[in-house]
FILOLUM-686544 format. One record per residue (C-alpha): residue in one letter; chain; x, y, z. Coordinates in Angstrom, 3 decimals. Last residue first. Layout:
N
+------+-------+----------+----------+----------+
! resn ! chain !        x !        y !        z !
+------+-------+----------+----------+----------+
!    a !     A !        X !        Y !        Z !
...
+------+-------+----------+----------+----------+
//
This chain:
376
+------+-------+----------+----------+----------+
! resn ! chain !        x !        y !        z !
+------+-------+----------+----------+----------+
!    s !     A !  -11.432 !   33.781 !  -78.701 !
!    p !     A !   -8.159 !   34.301 !  -76.824 !
!    l !     A !   -6.364 !   30.811 !  -77.299 !
!    t !     A !   -5.988 !   27.746 !  -75.528 !
!    v !     A !   -4.210 !   24.909 !  -77.386 !
!    t !     A !   -4.353 !   21.292 !  -75.780 !
!    f !     A !   -2.077 !   18.341 !  -76.698 !
!    a !     A !   -3.516 !   15.034 !  -75.727 !
!    t !     A !   -1.897 !   11.611 !  -75.268 !
!    n !     A !   -3.755 !    8.767 !  -74.989 !
!    e !     A !   -4.751 !    5.294 !  -73.092 !
!    p !     A !   -1.266 !    4.623 !  -71.323 !
!    n !     A !   -1.187 !    8.502 !  -70.161 !
!    s !     A !   -0.426 !   11.492 !  -71.659 !
!    q !     A !   -0.816 !   15.303 !  -70.944 !
!    v !     A !    0.469 !   18.083 !  -72.967 !
!    s !     A !    0.056 !   21.916 !  -72.672 !
!    i !     A !   -0.118 !   24.928 !  -75.107 !
!    t !     A !   -0.878 !   28.497 !  -73.930 !
!    g !     A !   -2.155 !   31.749 !  -75.427 !
!    g !     A !   -1.563 !   35.292 !  -75.694 !
!    h !     A !   -1.242 !   35.174 !  -79.206 !
!    a !     A !    2.515 !   35.483 !  -79.244 !
!    t !     A !    2.577 !   32.542 !  -76.621 !
!    v !     A !    0.637 !   30.670 !  -79.052 !
!    i !     A !    3.345 !   31.223 !  -81.977 !
!    e !     A !    6.274 !   30.530 !  -79.619 !
!    q !     A !    4.607 !   27.258 !  -78.254 !
!    a !     A !    4.115 !   26.075 !  -81.893 !
!    i !     A !    7.630 !   27.075 !  -82.816 !
!    a !     A !    9.027 !   24.755 !  -79.698 !
!    l !     A !    6.564 !   22.050 !  -80.868 !
!    g !     A !    8.046 !   21.765 !  -84.397 !
!    l !     A !   11.499 !   22.473 !  -83.358 !
!    g !     A !   13.297 !   19.206 !  -82.862 !
!    a !     A !   14.740 !   18.828 !  -85.923 !
!    g !     A !   12.818 !   16.209 !  -87.211 !
!    g !     A !   12.864 !   12.438 !  -86.549 !
!    t !     A !    9.931 !   10.212 !  -88.115 !
!    n !     A !   11.969 !    8.484 !  -91.004 !
!    t !     A !   15.601 !    8.975 !  -89.913 !
!    s !     A !   14.585 !    7.771 !  -86.522 !
!    r !     A !   16.748 !    9.766 !  -83.858 !
!    a !     A !   16.720 !    6.984 !  -81.448 !
!    s !     A !   15.924 !    9.764 !  -78.639 !
!    d !     A !   12.328 !   10.245 !  -80.481 !
!    l !     A !   11.150 !   12.868 !  -78.310 !
!    r !     A !   13.378 !   15.396 !  -79.760 !
!    y !     A !   13.968 !   18.586 !  -78.182 !
!    f !     A !   16.042 !   21.130 !  -80.336 !
!    k !     A !   14.107 !   24.104 !  -78.752 !
!    e !     A !   12.227 !   23.105 !  -75.684 !
!    f !     A !    8.427 !   22.283 !  -75.818 !
!    i !     A !    8.849 !   18.675 !  -74.948 !
!    t !     A !   10.864 !   19.479 !  -72.071 !
!    e !     A !    8.384 !   19.341 !  -68.990 !
!    l !     A !    6.631 !   16.184 !  -70.458 !
!    k !     A !    9.707 !   14.354 !  -70.658 !
!    a !     A !    9.884 !   13.430 !  -67.067 !
!    q !     A !    6.418 !   12.051 !  -67.178 !
!    p !     A !    7.228 !    9.644 !  -70.310 !
!    i !     A !    5.130 !   10.314 !  -73.185 !
!    p !     A !    2.701 !    7.505 !  -73.833 !
!    k !     A !    3.123 !    4.728 !  -76.740 !
!    g !     A !   -0.277 !    5.366 !  -78.893 !
!    q !     A !   -3.578 !    6.587 !  -79.069 !
!    n !     A !   -3.871 !   10.180 !  -80.490 !
!    t !     A !   -5.795 !   13.273 !  -78.985 !
!    f !     A !   -5.320 !   16.911 !  -80.473 !
!    t !     A !   -7.318 !   19.541 !  -78.446 !
!    i !     A !   -8.484 !   23.240 !  -79.441 !
!    i !     A !   -9.727 !   25.235 !  -76.626 !
!    m !     A !  -11.058 !   28.940 !  -77.546 !
!    t !     A !  -11.109 !   31.089 !  -74.282 !
!    q !     A !  -13.412 !   34.253 !  -74.006 !
!    d !     A !  -16.151 !   31.927 !  -71.765 !
!    q !     A !  -15.256 !   28.584 !  -72.726 !
!    q !     A !  -15.213 !   27.797 !  -76.957 !
!    g !     A !  -14.953 !   24.419 !  -78.258 !
!    a !     A !  -12.529 !   22.505 !  -80.733 !
!    s !     A !  -11.761 !   18.862 !  -81.065 !
!    i !     A !   -9.228 !   16.975 !  -83.194 !
!    e !     A !   -9.232 !   13.466 !  -82.607 !
!    i !     A !   -6.269 !   11.089 !  -84.106 !
!    v !     A !   -8.117 !    7.545 !  -84.908 !
!    s !     A !   -5.663 !    4.628 !  -84.796 !
!    n !     A !   -5.034 !    1.558 !  -87.594 !
!    e !     A !   -1.408 !    1.948 !  -86.755 !
!    d !     A !   -0.720 !    3.643 !  -83.303 !
!    s !     A !    0.311 !    7.250 !  -82.891 !
!    y !     A !    3.967 !    8.775 !  -82.551 !
!    a !     A !    4.561 !   10.003 !  -86.024 !
!    i !     A !    0.726 !   11.013 !  -86.643 !
!    a !     A !    0.486 !   12.950 !  -83.298 !
!    n !     A !    3.496 !   14.997 !  -84.198 !
!    k !     A !    2.376 !   15.673 !  -87.578 !
!    l !     A !   -0.825 !   16.994 !  -85.842 !
!    i !     A !    1.079 !   19.356 !  -83.382 !
!    n !     A !    3.280 !   20.657 !  -86.061 !
!    n !     A !    0.107 !   21.629 !  -88.478 !
!    f !     A !   -2.081 !   22.978 !  -85.491 !
!    v !     A !    0.793 !   25.610 !  -84.924 !
!    r !     A !    1.526 !   26.178 !  -88.564 !
!    a !     A !   -2.050 !   26.733 !  -89.401 !
!    l !     A !   -1.645 !   29.191 !  -86.303 !
!    k !     A !    0.976 !   30.925 !  -88.027 !
!    d !     A !   -0.848 !   31.394 !  -91.493 !
!    a !     A !   -4.111 !   32.429 !  -89.793 !
!    d !     A !   -2.694 !   35.008 !  -87.476 !
!    g !     A !   -5.604 !   35.366 !  -85.013 !
!    w !     A !   -9.258 !   35.786 !  -84.073 !
!    l !     A !  -11.045 !   32.549 !  -83.840 !
!    t !     A !  -14.535 !   31.441 !  -85.440 !
!    l !     A !  -16.639 !   28.542 !  -84.658 !
!    g !     A !  -19.494 !   28.827 !  -87.508 !
!    d !     A !  -20.061 !   24.730 !  -87.448 !
!    p !     A !  -19.055 !   23.250 !  -84.120 !
!    v !     A !  -15.428 !   21.241 !  -84.404 !
!    n !     A !  -15.038 !   17.513 !  -84.133 !
!    v !     A !  -12.345 !   16.595 !  -86.544 !
!    s !     A !  -11.510 !   12.725 !  -86.945 !
!    v !     A !   -8.031 !   12.011 !  -88.424 !
!    q !     A !   -7.551 !    8.442 !  -89.620 !
!    k !     A !   -4.697 !    6.023 !  -89.576 !
!    e !     A !   -4.498 !    3.039 !  -91.986 !
!    q !     A !   -0.820 !    2.950 !  -91.680 !
!    p !     A !   -0.003 !    3.769 !  -95.267 !
!    a !     A !   -3.053 !    5.988 !  -95.407 !
!    l !     A !   -2.022 !    8.793 !  -92.599 !
!    l !     A !    1.113 !   10.420 !  -94.426 !
!    p !     A !   -0.913 !   10.661 !  -97.884 !
!    y !     A !   -4.018 !   11.693 !  -96.078 !
!    f !     A !   -2.435 !   14.812 !  -94.183 !
!    e !     A !   -3.562 !   17.341 !  -96.500 !
!    d !     A !   -7.174 !   16.159 !  -95.668 !
!    a !     A !   -6.541 !   16.868 !  -91.850 !
!    m !     A !   -5.495 !   20.502 !  -92.626 !
!    q !     A !   -8.534 !   21.251 !  -94.500 !
!    r !     A !  -10.411 !   20.039 !  -91.879 !
!    l !     A !   -8.601 !   22.066 !  -89.243 !
!    m !     A !   -8.828 !   25.231 !  -91.293 !
!    f !     A !  -12.406 !   24.893 !  -92.085 !
!    q !     A !  -13.611 !   24.211 !  -88.465 !
!    l !     A !  -11.779 !   26.984 !  -87.359 !
!    n !     A !  -13.345 !   29.725 !  -89.807 !
!    i !     A !  -10.382 !   32.476 !  -88.985 !
!    k !     A !  -10.899 !   36.174 !  -88.516 !
!    e !     A !   -8.021 !   38.278 !  -89.053 !
!    k !     A !   -4.740 !   38.930 !  -87.159 !
!    n !     A !   -1.177 !   39.505 !  -88.956 !
!    l !     A !    1.080 !   38.554 !  -85.999 !
!    v !     A !    4.956 !   39.208 !  -86.226 !
!    i !     A !    7.100 !   36.641 !  -84.793 !
!    t !     A !   10.744 !   37.663 !  -84.512 !
!    q !     A !   13.080 !   35.053 !  -86.510 !
!    l !     A !   16.544 !   34.494 !  -86.208 !
!    n !     A !   16.910 !   31.391 !  -84.014 !
!    f !     A !   14.022 !   29.722 !  -85.594 !
!    r !     A !   14.726 !   30.775 !  -88.972 !
!    t !     A !   18.387 !   29.145 !  -88.741 !
!    i !     A !   16.674 !   26.005 !  -87.395 !
!    e !     A !   14.250 !   25.864 !  -89.795 !
!    f !     A !   16.947 !   26.102 !  -92.599 !
!    f !     A !   18.491 !   23.050 !  -91.385 !
!    e !     A !   15.056 !   21.218 !  -91.135 !
!    n !     A !   14.541 !   22.196 !  -94.909 !
!    i !     A !   17.883 !   20.213 !  -95.700 !
!    l !     A !   16.539 !   17.295 !  -93.967 !
!    q !     A !   13.071 !   17.291 !  -95.693 !
!    e !     A !   15.073 !   17.787 !  -99.087 !
!    l !     A !   17.127 !   14.736 !  -98.463 !
!    r !     A !   13.908 !   12.836 !  -97.683 !
!    y !     A !   12.393 !   13.714 ! -100.894 !
!    a !     A !   15.799 !   12.864 ! -102.682 !
!    k !     A !   15.565 !    9.566 ! -101.124 !
!    e !     A !   11.979 !    8.715 ! -102.426 !
!    l !     A !   12.819 !    9.971 ! -105.704 !
!    t !     A !   15.728 !    7.692 ! -106.069 !
!    i !     A !   13.787 !    4.493 ! -104.812 !
!    g !     A !   11.307 !    5.554 ! -107.301 !
!    v !     A !   13.693 !    5.952 ! -110.178 !
!    y !     A !   15.190 !    2.989 ! -109.185 !
!    k !     A !   12.212 !    0.874 ! -109.381 !
!    a !     A !   11.061 !    2.691 ! -112.791 !
!    k !     A !   14.370 !    1.494 ! -114.269 !
!    q !     A !   14.116 !   -1.938 ! -112.947 !
!    e !     A !   10.491 !   -2.441 ! -114.668 !
!    p !     A !   11.679 !   -0.446 ! -117.548 !
!    p !     A !   14.634 !   -2.980 ! -118.127 !
!    m !     A !   17.901 !   -1.376 ! -118.385 !
!    d !     A !   18.966 !    0.068 ! -121.661 !
!    p !     A !   20.894 !    3.209 ! -120.647 !
!    a !     A !   22.829 !    1.514 ! -118.033 !
!    e !     A !   25.731 !    3.396 ! -116.934 !
!    d !     A !   23.524 !    6.477 ! -116.426 !
!    l !     A !   20.521 !    4.508 ! -114.435 !
!    l !     A !   23.260 !    2.982 ! -112.367 !
!    s !     A !   24.902 !    6.288 ! -111.488 !
!    l !     A !   21.732 !    7.738 ! -110.680 !
!    y !     A !   20.944 !    5.123 ! -108.200 !
!    g !     A !   24.451 !    5.711 ! -106.537 !
!    i !     A !   24.101 !    9.310 ! -106.650 !
!    v !     A !   20.561 !    9.228 ! -105.011 !
!    s !     A !   21.893 !    6.405 ! -102.515 !
!    t !     A !   24.762 !    8.360 ! -101.489 !
!    l !     A !   22.661 !   11.477 ! -101.012 !
!    p !     A !   20.152 !    9.664 !  -98.875 !
!    t !     A !   22.675 !    8.406 !  -96.386 !
!    k !     A !   24.865 !   11.969 !  -96.307 !
!    i !     A !   22.029 !   13.716 !  -95.274 !
!    d !     A !   21.523 !   11.758 !  -92.069 !
!    h !     A !   25.233 !   12.311 !  -91.188 !
!    a !     A !   24.469 !   15.973 !  -91.603 !
!    l !     A !   21.390 !   15.778 !  -89.879 !
!    y !     A !   22.992 !   14.010 !  -86.720 !
!    v !     A !   25.751 !   16.621 !  -86.646 !
!    v !     A !   23.392 !   19.506 !  -86.909 !
!    l !     A !   21.294 !   17.740 !  -83.967 !
!    d !     A !   24.440 !   17.446 !  -81.488 !
!    n !     A !   25.099 !   21.161 !  -81.960 !
!    k !     A !   21.504 !   22.113 !  -81.408 !
!    r !     A !   21.363 !   19.479 !  -78.224 !
!    q !     A !   24.516 !   21.155 !  -77.261 !
!    e !     A !   23.277 !   24.794 !  -77.724 !
!    a !     A !   20.278 !   23.921 !  -75.722 !
!    d !     A !   22.092 !   22.250 !  -72.976 !
!    l !     A !   24.293 !   25.385 !  -72.641 !
!    a !     A !   21.448 !   27.987 !  -72.851 !
!    a !     A !   19.435 !   25.750 !  -70.096 !
!    k !     A !   22.808 !   25.678 !  -67.866 !
!    k !     A !   23.386 !   29.551 !  -68.137 !
!    q !     A !   19.504 !   29.970 !  -67.522 !
!    k !     A !   19.685 !   28.039 !  -64.403 !
!    e !     A !   22.879 !   29.725 !  -63.315 !
!    l !     A !   21.343 !   32.935 !  -63.866 !
!    n !     A !   18.239 !   32.327 !  -62.072 !
!    n !     A !   20.334 !   30.780 !  -59.010 !
!    k !     A !   22.010 !   33.717 !  -58.815 !
!    i !     A !   19.175 !   35.996 !  -58.942 !
!    q !     A !   17.583 !   33.915 !  -55.964 !
!    n !     A !   21.052 !   34.170 !  -54.151 !
!    l !     A !   20.848 !   38.252 !  -54.760 !
!    k !     A !   17.366 !   38.410 !  -53.550 !
!    n !     A !   17.706 !   36.268 !  -50.370 !
!    e !     A !   20.987 !   38.190 !  -49.400 !
!    m !     A !   18.986 !   41.538 !  -50.093 !
!    f !     A !   16.291 !   40.379 !  -47.510 !
!    d !     A !   18.920 !   39.140 !  -45.394 !
!    l !     A !   20.480 !   42.503 !  -45.125 !
!    e !     A !   20.155 !   43.015 !  -41.331 !
!    p !     A !   21.698 !   39.562 !  -40.920 !
!    s !     A !   24.858 !   40.684 !  -42.542 !
!    l !     A !   25.388 !   39.485 !  -46.069 !
!    i !     A !   26.005 !   35.895 !  -47.442 !
!    i !     A !   26.122 !   34.813 !  -51.136 !
!    e !     A !   26.119 !   31.275 !  -51.478 !
!    a !     A !   29.286 !   29.521 !  -52.917 !
!    a !     A !   28.543 !   27.623 !  -56.416 !
!    s !     A !   31.396 !   29.395 !  -57.899 !
!    e !     A !   31.002 !   30.289 !  -61.485 !
!    e !     A !   31.184 !   34.020 !  -60.800 !
!    a !     A !   29.125 !   36.807 !  -62.239 !
!    l !     A !   26.651 !   36.864 !  -59.600 !
!    k !     A !   29.865 !   36.927 !  -57.161 !
!    d !     A !   30.358 !   40.554 !  -58.087 !
!    m !     A !   26.835 !   41.417 !  -56.617 !
!    g !     A !   27.650 !   40.018 !  -53.240 !
!    a !     A !   30.785 !   42.128 !  -53.061 !
!    s !     A !   28.931 !   45.345 !  -53.967 !
!    i !     A !   26.228 !   44.329 !  -51.597 !
!    e !     A !   28.653 !   43.975 !  -48.670 !
!    d !     A !   30.647 !   47.187 !  -49.769 !
!    f !     A !   27.207 !   49.081 !  -49.804 !
!    y !     A !   26.564 !   47.618 !  -46.234 !
!    k !     A !   29.958 !   49.013 !  -45.027 !
!    t !     A !   29.365 !   52.158 !  -46.845 !
!    f !     A !   26.190 !   52.218 !  -44.880 !
!    w !     A !   27.681 !   51.596 !  -41.479 !
!    a !     A !   30.603 !   53.945 !  -41.847 !
!    v !     A !   28.556 !   56.804 !  -43.273 !
!    s !     A !   26.012 !   56.582 !  -40.562 !
!    f !     A !   28.828 !   56.395 !  -37.772 !
!    r !     A !   30.101 !   59.783 !  -39.098 !
!    f !     A !   26.998 !   61.486 !  -39.595 !
!    l !     A !   25.653 !   60.285 !  -36.201 !
!    i !     A !   29.090 !   61.511 !  -34.427 !
!    v !     A !   28.911 !   64.770 !  -36.174 !
!    l !     A !   25.285 !   65.483 !  -35.768 !
!    l !     A !   24.902 !   64.316 !  -32.254 !
!    f !     A !   28.178 !   66.204 !  -31.124 !
!    i !     A !   26.896 !   69.292 !  -32.921 !
!    l !     A !   23.422 !   69.082 !  -31.039 !
!    i !     A !   24.683 !   67.974 !  -27.580 !
!    v !     A !   27.302 !   71.067 !  -27.924 !
!    m !     A !   24.415 !   73.475 !  -28.516 !
!    f !     A !   22.254 !   71.967 !  -25.906 !
!    l !     A !   25.033 !   72.408 !  -23.405 !
!    i !     A !   25.655 !   75.863 !  -24.562 !
!    t !     A !   21.980 !   76.527 !  -24.283 !
!    e !     A !   21.475 !   75.053 !  -20.702 !
!    m !     A !   24.306 !   76.910 !  -19.549 !
!    n !     A !   23.200 !   80.416 !  -20.744 !
!    n !     A !   23.242 !   81.790 !  -16.829 !
!    r !     A !   26.617 !   79.815 !  -16.409 !
!    i !     A !   28.300 !   81.233 !  -19.324 !
!    v !     A !   27.834 !   84.588 !  -20.517 !
!    l !     A !   25.830 !   86.148 !  -17.173 !
!    q !     A !   28.003 !   84.472 !  -14.513 !
!    y !     A !   31.101 !   84.198 !  -16.288 !
!    i !     A !   30.811 !   88.193 !  -16.826 !
!    t !     A !   30.052 !   88.569 !  -13.108 !
!    l !     A !   33.076 !   86.414 !  -12.196 !
!    a !     A !   35.219 !   88.576 !  -14.376 !
!    d !     A !   33.783 !   91.696 !  -12.806 !
!    s !     A !   34.603 !   90.607 !   -9.458 !
!    n !     A !   38.000 !   89.563 !  -10.163 !
!    g !     A !   38.820 !   92.662 !  -11.692 !
!    f !     A !   39.008 !   92.489 !  -15.525 !
!    h !     A !   42.722 !   92.858 !  -16.749 !
!    f !     A !   41.535 !   91.464 !  -20.494 !
!    a !     A !   43.861 !   88.172 !  -20.370 !
!    k !     A !   44.519 !   87.723 !  -16.885 !
!    v !     A !   41.280 !   88.525 !  -15.081 !
!    l !     A !   39.358 !   86.553 !  -17.993 !
!    f !     A !   41.648 !   83.694 !  -17.764 !
!    r !     A !   41.128 !   83.662 !  -13.938 !
!    v !     A !   37.547 !   83.297 !  -14.215 !
!    i !     A !   37.675 !   80.576 !  -16.889 !
!    r !     A !   39.962 !   78.648 !  -14.491 !
!    d !     A !   37.371 !   79.178 !  -11.673 !
!    g !     A !   34.622 !   77.909 !  -13.917 !
!    i !     A !   36.701 !   74.627 !  -15.030 !
!    r !     A !   37.219 !   73.960 !  -11.529 !
!    g !     A !   33.556 !   73.219 !  -10.964 !
!    r !     A !   30.309 !   74.562 !  -12.760 !
!    l !     A !   31.851 !   73.823 !  -16.051 !
!    i !     A !   33.077 !   70.423 !  -15.031 !
!    y !     A !   29.621 !   69.246 !  -13.742 !
!    r !     A !   28.010 !   70.597 !  -17.131 !
!    l !     A !   30.523 !   68.816 !  -19.140 !
!    l !     A !   29.982 !   65.637 !  -17.356 !
!    y !     A !   26.309 !   65.924 !  -17.831 !
!    v !     A !   26.704 !   66.609 !  -21.394 !
!    t !     A !   28.780 !   63.532 !  -21.887 !
!    a !     A !   26.647 !   61.247 !  -20.537 !
!    a !     A !   23.720 !   62.547 !  -22.660 !
!    a !     A !   25.915 !   62.245 !  -25.724 !
!    a !     A !   26.727 !   58.700 !  -24.693 !
!    v !     A !   23.016 !   57.811 !  -24.477 !
!    t !     A !   22.095 !   59.415 !  -27.675 !
!    i !     A !   24.811 !   57.751 !  -29.466 !
!    l !     A !   23.858 !   54.293 !  -28.064 !
!    l !     A !   20.259 !   55.304 !  -29.090 !
!    m !     A !   21.380 !   56.053 !  -32.649 !
!    q !     A !   22.980 !   52.668 !  -32.722 !
!    f !     A !   19.960 !   50.764 !  -31.838 !
!    l !     A !   17.545 !   52.609 !  -34.100 !
!    v !     A !   20.237 !   51.842 !  -36.843 !
!    k !     A !   19.776 !   47.950 !  -36.004 !
!    g !     A !   16.152 !   48.151 !  -35.632 !
!    k !     A !   16.085 !   49.748 !  -39.416 !
!    l !     A !   18.083 !   47.245 !  -40.649 !
!    k !     A !   16.243 !   44.309 !  -39.225 !
!    t !     A !   13.081 !   45.583 !  -40.070 !
!    y !     A !   14.072 !   46.507 !  -43.698 !
!    d !     A !   12.250 !   43.302 !  -45.376 !
!    n !     A !    9.012 !   44.346 !  -43.423 !
!    r !     A !    8.582 !   47.269 !  -45.852 !
!    r !     A !    8.866 !   44.968 !  -49.086 !
!    k !     A !    6.487 !   42.586 !  -47.532 !
!    g !     A !    3.964 !   45.339 !  -47.121 !
!    r !     A !    4.356 !   46.737 !  -50.336 !
!    e !     A !    4.133 !   43.449 !  -51.933 !
!    g !     A !    0.808 !   42.534 !  -49.506 !
!    k !     A !   -0.767 !   46.007 !  -50.816 !
!    m !     A !   -0.238 !   45.036 !  -54.515 !
+------+-------+----------+----------+----------+
//
């Protein structure tokens, strides 16, 4: 905190130096003016004042000279002090207003540029370099946020188009096979069972795609509200692993849960279950056949660490930074069977952040590991 205050004071060094220099110039000019006035008042101007008193008030020459001596010459220092004081105040006020209104105009013009789409850098006077740096930093942040919002909106729009296209495929199959079943009531049982199985499979896929549409809407509208309670972490993770057996069995994949007995966590059970569900679903989708997905958990100080590790094709390093973004899909080929709405990991990050934790990923040719840290 002290360092930040010191930095702020140093930010104004150039501005204070400029003001001090201008004040010094004014003081020198005032001193020169006073010296000149003192010289003038003791010379011909003094004689003129005496003559003015004689003509205007009909004083005698000696009386006018006495008045000049007593009122003006003997109070010369006071008069000069008042003159220099007024002079300094007027000039200083005039120039101060001019200087600072110029700076305000520069800052105002710089702030106007924040809203412009121009890539031109904001440039202010050298003594306002601290403000120039801050305005340019804000401008860069706004441009990055705008670009990120446009990219996210574009990905969302692309995803909606992709999902709409994908919905047509299973829907067409469902209508086609149901039409065949309707037109041939005497179809052999084996063929009917085959068609019913295919229709059911396509209907499930259609349901999944429709759910993804709702997921997009919910993600944009929801505000995360946590209902925290004590959670048996081992029980939660083992139960979740059992629920994924239908997805694991076809490719002979397994889930190994390595969590100590009695390990508990304070959080929203439903939402954290969704986090772990999304991570495990992602690990299953992108892991090798006949591989084991390892789930481990442990406590370090006041932090709970949960890790999901799977063997499979590594995530490219460039994509590790964007994998938690909304509507981002690691599978750029948009596989109809494995592709989701690109919201699972983004939602997971939102929930973990709401709990005061973090979520990260590391990937190499050997394995990919998602790590969730939460306050215990």
